C-alpha positions in Angstrom: -38.3 24.7 -20.6 -39.4 23.5 -17.7 -38.5 25.7 -14.0 -36.2 23.5 -11.5 -36.5 24.0 -9.0 -33.3 25.0 -6.1 -33.9 22.0 -4.7 -32.9 20.2 -7.6 -30.2 21.7 -8.3 -29.3 21.2 -4.3 -29.2 17.6 -4.6 -27.7 17.3 -8.0 -25.0 18.8 -6.5 -24.4 16.7 -3.9 -24.6 13.9 -5.9 -21.8 14.6 -8.4 -19.9 15.7 -5.0 -20.4 12.6 -3.3 -18.6 10.7 -7.1 -16.2 12.9 -6.7 -15.1 11.7 -3.5 -16.1 8.3 -4.2 -13.9 8.9 -7.6 -10.8 9.4 -5.5 -11.8 7.2 -2.9 -11.5 4.3 -5.1 -8.4 5.4 -7.1 -6.7 4.7 -3.4 -8.2 0.9 -4.0 -7.1 -1.4 -6.0 -9.3 -3.2 -7.9 -7.2 -4.0 -10.7 -9.2 -4.3 -14.0 -12.0 -3.1 -12.4 -10.9 0.5 -11.3 -11.0 0.8 -15.2 -14.7 0.1 -15.3 -15.3 1.9 -12.1 -14.0 5.0 -13.1 -15.6 5.7 -16.2 -19.4 4.0 -14.7 -18.7 7.2 -12.8 -17.1 10.1 -15.4 -20.4 8.6 -17.2 -22.6 9.3 -14.4 -21.5 12.8 -13.5 -21.9 13.4 -17.7 -25.5 12.3 -17.2 -25.6 14.1 -14.4 -24.7 18.1 -15.9 -26.5 17.4 -19.6 -29.8 16.0 -18.2 -30.1 18.5 -15.3 -27.4 21.6 -15.4 -28.1 22.2 -19.0 -31.4 21.6 -18.8 -31.2 18.2 -22.1 -34.1 16.5 -20.0 -36.8 19.1 -20.6 -35.5 20.6 -24.6 -36.8 20.3 -27.7 -35.5 16.3 -30.0 -32.9 18.9 -32.1 -31.2 19.9 -29.9 -31.0 16.5 -28.9 -29.5 15.5 -32.3 -26.6 17.5 -31.7 -26.2 15.9 -28.2 -26.7 12.7 -29.7 -23.7 13.9 -32.6 -21.8 15.3 -29.9 -21.7 12.6 -28.6 -20.8 10.7 -31.3 -18.3 12.5 -32.4 -15.9 11.8 -28.9 -16.8 8.1 -30.0 -15.3 8.8 -33.2 -12.0 10.4 -31.6 -12.0 7.3 -29.0 -11.8 5.5 -32.0 -8.9 7.5 -34.0 -7.2 8.4 -31.1 -7.2 4.0 -29.7 -6.3 3.2 -33.4 -3.2 5.3 -33.5 -2.0 4.1 -29.9 -2.5 0.3 -30.9 -1.2 -0.1 -33.3 2.3 2.4 -33.4 4.9 0.0 -34.0 3.1 -2.3 -36.1 4.4 -1.5 -39.4 5.2 -4.4 -41.9 9.0 -4.6 -42.7 9.8 -3.5 -39.1 11.8 -5.1 -36.4 9.4 -5.5 -33.3 6.6 -3.2 -32.2 5.8 -1.3 -30.0 4.9 -4.4 -27.5 8.1 -5.8 -28.1 9.7 -5.2 -25.0 6.7 -7.7 -22.8 7.9 -10.4 -25.3 11.0 -10.3 -26.2 13.9 -8.9 -23.3 16.3 -7.8 -25.2 19.2 -10.2 -25.2 22.1 -8.8 -27.0 24.5 -5.6 -26.2 24.3 -2.7 -27.3 27.0 -2.3 -29.8 29.2 1.2 -28.6 29.1 4.2 -30.5 32.7 4.7 -32.2 34.6 8.4 -30.9 32.1 7.8 -27.5 33.4 9.8 -24.6 34.3 6.9 -21.7 
């Protein structure tokens, strides 16, 4: 394992603090659809700094890199499963409306009164 100087750790820590402040600053600014892109870019940069420097991933053996990549692939699988569930909710054949029904078709009919309900 390669020895990392204290100066390198301090510089990476300062970079992480700067990226944290940048994340907060961008959250206060409305960039439209680019808010998510900027936030994800910053978070990926912070993740790479932590894995490569603080966790010494940069100087590890190839076997360790196999497990680092396997962890990232597993994370992508979890994101895929979560998004496939969320994005298809309500889109079941035979149902009346999908989860996006209020965006496309605002309700036009009045709800039916419930019998024996207090007025």
